[in-house]
MDAnalysis code that builds the backbone (N, CA, C; Angstrom):
import MDAnalysis as mda
import numpy as np

u = mda.Universe.empty(357, n_residues=119, atom_resindex=np.repeat(np.arange(119), 3), trajectory=True)
u.add_TopologyAttr("name", ["N", "CA", "C"] * 119)
u.add_TopologyAttr("resid", np.arange(1, 120))
u.add_TopologyAttr("resname", ["UNK", "UNK", "UNK", "UNK", "UNK", "UNK", "UNK", "UNK", "UNK", "UNK", "UNK", "UNK", "UNK", "UNK", "UNK", "UNK", "UNK", "UNK", "UNK", "UNK", "UNK", "UNK", "UNK", "UNK", "UNK", "UNK", "UNK", "UNK", "UNK", "UNK", "UNK", "UNK", "UNK", "UNK", "UNK", "UNK", "UNK", "UNK", "UNK", "UNK", "UNK", "UNK", "UNK", "UNK", "UNK", "UNK", "UNK", "UNK", "UNK", "UNK", "UNK", "UNK", "UNK", "UNK", "UNK", "UNK", "UNK", "UNK", "UNK", "UNK", "UNK", "UNK", "UNK", "UNK", "UNK", "UNK", "UNK", "UNK", "UNK", "UNK", "UNK", "UNK", "UNK", "UNK", "UNK", "UNK", "UNK", "UNK", "UNK", "UNK", "UNK", "UNK", "UNK", "UNK", "UNK", "UNK", "UNK", "UNK", "UNK", "UNK", "UNK", "UNK", "UNK", "UNK", "UNK", "UNK", "UNK", "UNK", "UNK", "UNK", "UNK", "UNK", "UNK", "UNK", "UNK", "UNK", "UNK", "UNK", "UNK", "UNK", "UNK", "UNK", "UNK", "UNK", "UNK", "UNK", "UNK", "UNK", "UNK"])
u.atoms.positions = np.array([
    [0.861, -1.169, 0.000],
    [0.000, 0.000, 0.000],
    [0.909, 1.235, 0.000],
    [0.650, 2.162, -0.878],
    [1.480, 3.344, -0.967],
    [1.108, 4.346, 0.115],
    [2.004, 5.257, 0.364],
    [1.769, 6.287, 1.378],
    [0.541, 7.127, 1.017],
    [0.367, 7.422, -0.262],
    [-0.781, 8.226, -0.710],
    [-2.094, 7.512, -0.392],
    [-2.157, 6.180, -0.632],
    [-3.368, 5.423, -0.343],
    [-3.641, 5.390, 1.162],
    [-2.607, 5.267, 1.951],
    [-2.766, 5.257, 3.405],
    [-3.300, 6.601, 3.878],
    [-2.751, 7.696, 3.336],
    [-3.212, 9.031, 3.710],
    [-4.668, 9.231, 3.296],
    [-5.045, 8.781, 2.089],
    [-6.434, 8.894, 1.629],
    [-7.366, 8.099, 2.527],
    [-6.942, 6.897, 2.885],
    [-7.773, 6.049, 3.744],
    [-7.986, 6.714, 5.099],
    [-6.930, 7.252, 5.680],
    [-7.046, 7.933, 6.968],
    [-7.978, 9.138, 6.846],
    [-7.889, 9.854, 5.747],
    [-8.737, 11.016, 5.526],
    [-10.206, 10.607, 5.503],
    [-10.551, 9.571, 4.725],
    [-11.938, 9.144, 4.618],
    [-12.455, 8.537, 5.914],
    [-11.626, 7.817, 6.615],
    [-12.031, 7.279, 7.910],
    [-12.296, 8.434, 8.873],
    [-11.449, 9.455, 8.850],
    [-11.647, 10.630, 9.689],
    [-12.946, 11.342, 9.354],
    [-13.239, 11.486, 8.069],
    [-14.490, 12.117, 7.631],
    [-15.686, 11.297, 8.118],
    [-15.585, 9.979, 8.001],
    [-16.679, 9.119, 8.454],
    [-16.969, 9.339, 9.929],
    [-15.933, 9.324, 10.754],
    [-16.149, 9.487, 12.183],
    [-16.617, 10.900, 12.528],
    [-16.186, 11.891, 11.772],
    [-16.683, 13.245, 11.979],
    [-18.177, 13.312, 11.687],
    [-18.598, 12.716, 10.568],
    [-20.024, 12.693, 10.222],
    [-20.821, 11.912, 11.264],
    [-20.273, 10.812, 11.726],
    [-20.957, 10.026, 12.754],
    [-21.106, 10.838, 14.037],
    [-20.062, 11.571, 14.416],
    [-20.129, 12.390, 15.633],
    [-21.176, 13.488, 15.486],
    [-21.251, 14.103, 14.315],
    [-22.261, 15.137, 14.078],
    [-23.653, 14.520, 14.155],
    [-23.827, 13.388, 13.511],
    [-25.125, 12.710, 13.541],
    [-25.533, 12.386, 14.972],
    [-24.628, 11.878, 15.739],
    [-24.922, 11.501, 17.122],
    [-25.235, 12.730, 17.955],
    [-24.441, 13.796, 17.796],
    [-24.675, 14.988, 18.609],
    [-26.015, 15.640, 18.269],
    [-26.408, 15.625, 17.013],
    [-27.708, 16.171, 16.629],
    [-28.815, 15.303, 17.226],
    [-28.647, 13.996, 17.186],
    [-29.644, 13.095, 17.765],
    [-29.793, 13.336, 19.257],
    [-28.680, 13.518, 19.944],
    [-28.721, 13.765, 21.383],
    [-29.363, 15.115, 21.668],
    [-29.062, 16.120, 20.878],
    [-29.599, 17.456, 21.098],
    [-31.121, 17.485, 20.974],
    [-31.678, 16.699, 20.075],
    [-33.112, 16.701, 19.856],
    [-33.836, 15.555, 20.564],
    [-33.106, 14.759, 21.312],
    [-33.755, 13.646, 22.012],
    [-34.456, 14.145, 23.259],
    [-35.387, 13.380, 23.705],
    [-36.133, 13.692, 24.920],
    [-35.859, 12.576, 25.900],
    [-34.985, 12.800, 26.846],
    [-34.506, 11.781, 27.766],
    [-35.590, 11.030, 28.497],
    [-35.216, 9.870, 29.015],
    [-36.099, 9.087, 29.846],
    [-37.085, 8.202, 29.112],
    [-36.978, 8.088, 27.809],
    [-37.941, 7.270, 27.070],
    [-37.470, 5.841, 26.854],
    [-36.200, 5.585, 27.041],
    [-35.674, 4.244, 26.804],
    [-35.806, 3.399, 28.057],
    [-36.325, 2.213, 27.870],
    [-36.383, 1.276, 28.985],
    [-34.963, 0.793, 29.273],
    [-34.686, 0.442, 30.512],
    [-33.349, -0.071, 30.835],
    [-33.018, -1.274, 29.948],
    [-31.837, -1.252, 29.384],
    [-31.400, -2.363, 28.553],
    [-31.858, -2.292, 27.111],
    [-32.612, -1.265, 26.737],
    [-33.070, -1.151, 25.356],
    [-31.887, -0.808, 24.449],
    [-31.854, -1.433, 23.283],
    [-30.799, -1.198, 22.297],
    [-31.037, 0.160, 21.639],
    [-30.087, 1.075, 21.764],
    [-30.258, 2.443, 21.284],
    [-29.689, 2.613, 19.873],
    [-30.027, 3.749, 19.262],
    [-29.486, 4.070, 17.940],
    [-27.966, 4.216, 17.998],
    [-27.464, 4.787, 19.064],
    [-26.011, 4.945, 19.209],
    [-25.324, 3.589, 19.274],
    [-25.882, 2.663, 20.036],
    [-25.318, 1.317, 20.113],
    [-25.400, 0.626, 18.749],
    [-26.499, 0.839, 18.044],
    [-26.663, 0.249, 16.713],
    [-25.615, 0.799, 15.749],
    [-25.378, 2.104, 15.805],
    [-24.380, 2.721, 14.934],
    [-22.994, 2.154, 15.210],
    [-22.651, 2.034, 16.475],
    [-21.332, 1.502, 16.843],
    [-21.172, 0.053, 16.368],
    [-22.179, -0.771, 16.645],
    [-22.113, -2.176, 16.273],
    [-22.112, -2.356, 14.755],
    [-22.929, -1.565, 14.060],
    [-22.999, -1.654, 12.599],
    [-21.688, -1.209, 11.954],
    [-21.051, -0.188, 12.527],
    [-19.770, 0.284, 11.992],
    [-18.720, -0.812, 12.109],
    [-18.711, -1.517, 13.232],
    [-17.772, -2.630, 13.404],
    [-18.043, -3.732, 12.383],
    [-19.311, -4.068, 12.172],
    [-19.667, -5.088, 11.182],
    [-19.321, -4.639, 9.768],
    [-19.573, -3.382, 9.478],
    [-19.257, -2.797, 8.166],
    [-17.753, -2.934, 7.879],
    [-16.941, -2.585, 8.866],
    [-15.488, -2.720, 8.707],
    [-15.079, -4.173, 8.493],
    [-15.746, -5.090, 9.192],
    [-15.454, -6.519, 9.019],
    [-15.829, -6.990, 7.617],
    [-16.961, -6.520, 7.104],
    [-17.376, -6.901, 5.749],
    [-16.357, -6.444, 4.711],
    [-15.810, -5.251, 4.899],
    [-14.782, -4.754, 3.983],
    [-13.502, -5.567, 4.165],
    [-13.108, -5.803, 5.418],
    [-11.888, -6.558, 5.704],
    [-11.917, -7.977, 5.170],
    [-13.083, -8.612, 5.190],
    [-13.224, -9.992, 4.717],
    [-13.480, -10.076, 3.214],
    [-13.607, -8.917, 2.555],
    [-13.832, -8.908, 1.116],
    [-15.284, -9.090, 0.707],
    [-16.206, -9.105, 1.663],
    [-17.633, -9.209, 1.332],
    [-18.110, -7.922, 0.663],
    [-17.507, -6.788, 1.056],
    [-17.697, -5.503, 0.380],
    [-16.332, -5.094, -0.150],
    [-16.280, -4.611, -1.393],
    [-14.982, -4.223, -1.933],
    [-14.495, -2.899, -1.320],
    [-13.239, -2.596, -1.560],
    [-12.587, -1.439, -0.938],
    [-13.236, -0.103, -1.302],
    [-13.959, -0.040, -2.407],
    [-14.606, 1.229, -2.776],
    [-15.636, 1.654, -1.736],
    [-16.156, 0.712, -0.975],
    [-17.101, 1.058, 0.091],
    [-16.436, 1.896, 1.168],
    [-15.169, 1.689, 1.376],
    [-14.469, 2.446, 2.413],
    [-14.095, 3.845, 1.937],
    [-13.794, 3.977, 0.675],
    [-13.296, 5.247, 0.144],
    [-14.384, 6.178, -0.368],
    [-15.593, 5.671, -0.601],
    [-16.633, 6.521, -1.190],
    [-17.865, 6.650, -0.300],
    [-17.744, 6.343, 0.970],
    [-18.875, 6.443, 1.888],
    [-19.337, 7.891, 1.982],
    [-20.651, 8.118, 1.781],
    [-21.147, 9.490, 1.784],
    [-22.214, 9.756, 2.842],
    [-22.884, 8.700, 3.326],
    [-23.974, 8.931, 4.275],
    [-24.199, 7.676, 5.122],
    [-24.481, 7.906, 6.400],
    [-24.852, 6.824, 7.317],
    [-26.166, 7.229, 7.969],
    [-27.108, 6.303, 8.019],
    [-28.413, 6.605, 8.598],
    [-28.828, 5.470, 9.532],
    [-29.449, 5.831, 10.646],
    [-29.975, 4.854, 11.606],
    [-31.470, 5.119, 11.745],
    [-32.271, 4.077, 11.581],
    [-33.721, 4.246, 11.706],
    [-34.330, 3.025, 12.390],
    [-35.532, 3.234, 12.899],
    [-36.282, 2.154, 13.543],
    [-37.499, 1.879, 12.686],
    [-37.829, 0.592, 12.530],
    [-39.022, 0.243, 11.774],
    [-39.667, -0.993, 12.389],
    [-40.934, -1.147, 12.107],
    [-41.665, -2.327, 12.553],
    [-41.830, -3.252, 11.349],
    [-41.419, -4.495, 11.522],
    [-41.539, -5.473, 10.440],
    [-42.077, -6.767, 11.042],
    [-43.167, -7.251, 10.509],
    [-43.795, -8.479, 11.003],
    [-44.031, -8.414, 12.511],
    [-44.594, -7.304, 12.975],
    [-44.914, -7.080, 14.390],
    [-43.687, -7.085, 15.297],
    [-42.518, -6.840, 14.742],
    [-41.291, -6.762, 15.534],
    [-40.586, -5.452, 15.211],
    [-40.042, -4.805, 16.245],
    [-39.252, -3.597, 16.024],
    [-37.860, -3.997, 15.580],
    [-37.331, -3.226, 14.669],
    [-36.033, -3.513, 14.088],
    [-35.285, -2.194, 13.913],
    [-33.988, -2.208, 14.139],
    [-33.162, -1.028, 13.884],
    [-32.339, -1.306, 12.636],
    [-32.378, -0.363, 11.717],
    [-31.683, -0.496, 10.438],
    [-30.619, 0.588, 10.343],
    [-29.387, 0.184, 10.057],
    [-28.295, 1.123, 9.822],
    [-27.905, 0.987, 8.358],
    [-27.954, 2.103, 7.631],
    [-27.601, 2.064, 6.211],
    [-26.328, 2.865, 5.961],
    [-25.487, 2.302, 5.114],
    [-24.243, 2.947, 4.694],
    [-24.368, 3.188, 3.196],
    [-24.336, 4.459, 2.808],
    [-24.512, 4.816, 1.403],
    [-23.210, 5.387, 0.869],
    [-22.839, 4.936, -0.308],
    [-21.628, 5.484, -0.929],
    [-22.006, 6.427, -2.056],
    [-21.064, 7.293, -2.414],
    [-21.324, 8.335, -3.396],
    [-21.574, 7.772, -4.787],
    [-20.904, 6.684, -5.117],
    [-21.069, 6.102, -6.447],
    [-20.857, 4.602, -6.367],
    [-21.272, 3.925, -7.399],
    [-21.130, 2.481, -7.455],
    [-22.479, 1.799, -7.348],
    [-22.501, 0.533, -7.723],
    [-23.729, -0.233, -7.673],
    [-23.441, -1.564, -7.008],
    [-24.135, -1.914, -5.972],
    [-25.207, -1.198, -5.301],
    [-24.673, -0.002, -4.524],
    [-25.535, 0.947, -4.279],
    [-25.110, 2.191, -3.647],
    [-25.241, 2.162, -2.125],
    [-26.113, 1.294, -1.592],
    [-26.369, 1.273, -0.151],
    [-26.330, -0.154, 0.374],
    [-25.714, -0.327, 1.548],
    [-25.758, -1.600, 2.262],
    [-26.496, -1.359, 3.575],
    [-27.373, -2.288, 3.928],
    [-28.202, -2.177, 5.124],
    [-27.804, -3.261, 6.118],
    [-27.705, -2.875, 7.395],
    [-27.399, -3.819, 8.462],
    [-28.550, -3.760, 9.458],
    [-29.072, -4.921, 9.841],
    [-30.282, -5.019, 10.653],
    [-29.996, -5.599, 12.036],
    [-30.696, -5.051, 13.045],
    [-30.629, -5.554, 14.411],
    [-32.054, -5.670, 14.943],
    [-32.289, -6.685, 15.773],
    [-33.593, -6.736, 16.428],
    [-33.590, -5.758, 17.600],
    [-34.717, -5.642, 18.287],
    [-34.870, -4.647, 19.358],
    [-33.898, -4.857, 20.515],
    [-33.398, -6.088, 20.677],
    [-32.451, -6.355, 21.770],
    [-31.000, -6.138, 21.348],
    [-30.764, -5.840, 20.055],
    [-29.416, -5.565, 19.583],
    [-28.734, -6.734, 18.905],
    [-29.454, -7.801, 18.683],
    [-28.878, -8.961, 18.007],
    [-28.866, -8.719, 16.502],
    [-27.706, -8.944, 15.889],
    [-27.563, -8.810, 14.446],
    [-28.520, -9.788, 13.772],
    [-29.321, -9.281, 12.828],
    [-30.273, -10.167, 12.158],
    [-30.068, -10.248, 10.649],
    [-29.041, -9.577, 10.150],
    [-28.737, -9.720, 8.725],
    [-28.301, -8.423, 8.074],
    [-27.881, -8.546, 6.834],
    [-27.501, -7.375, 6.041],
    [-27.773, -7.686, 4.569],
    [-28.044, -6.623, 3.822],
    [-28.283, -6.812, 2.377],
    [-28.170, -5.463, 1.670],
    [-28.401, -5.482, 0.370],
    [-28.333, -4.263, -0.435],
    [-29.712, -3.692, -0.768],
    [-30.784, -4.348, -0.340],
    [-32.132, -3.916, -0.719],
    [-32.866, -3.171, 0.399],
    [-32.496, -3.414, 1.647],
    [-33.196, -2.794, 2.758],
    [-34.459, -3.529, 3.152],
    [-34.693, -4.663, 2.528],
    [-35.902, -5.471, 2.818],
    [-35.598, -6.548, 3.814],
])
């Protein structure tokens, strides 16, 4: 790996964590405390766990290296599917096909899958 590639990688990783910190701080600023039951899996925990899984997918070659260098948006949302609450973390890249990878967790924080469709 050349020095230029290492510097680019560090730059994009830094940008990712900066965006994640902004996202988290905005979420905290607009949150209304006291609504989470003890032990409930939070969006922040989902983001942290999904980021670790995302890095593993890239490291294992399940996602190619362009996912690391072209990441443009990360989103965390909650949805109800088949009468169960689910937290979905999506990683969107600026270009390429597929453009978004989705990582799913059940309400207790257990990883339940990932795909490119969000279904």
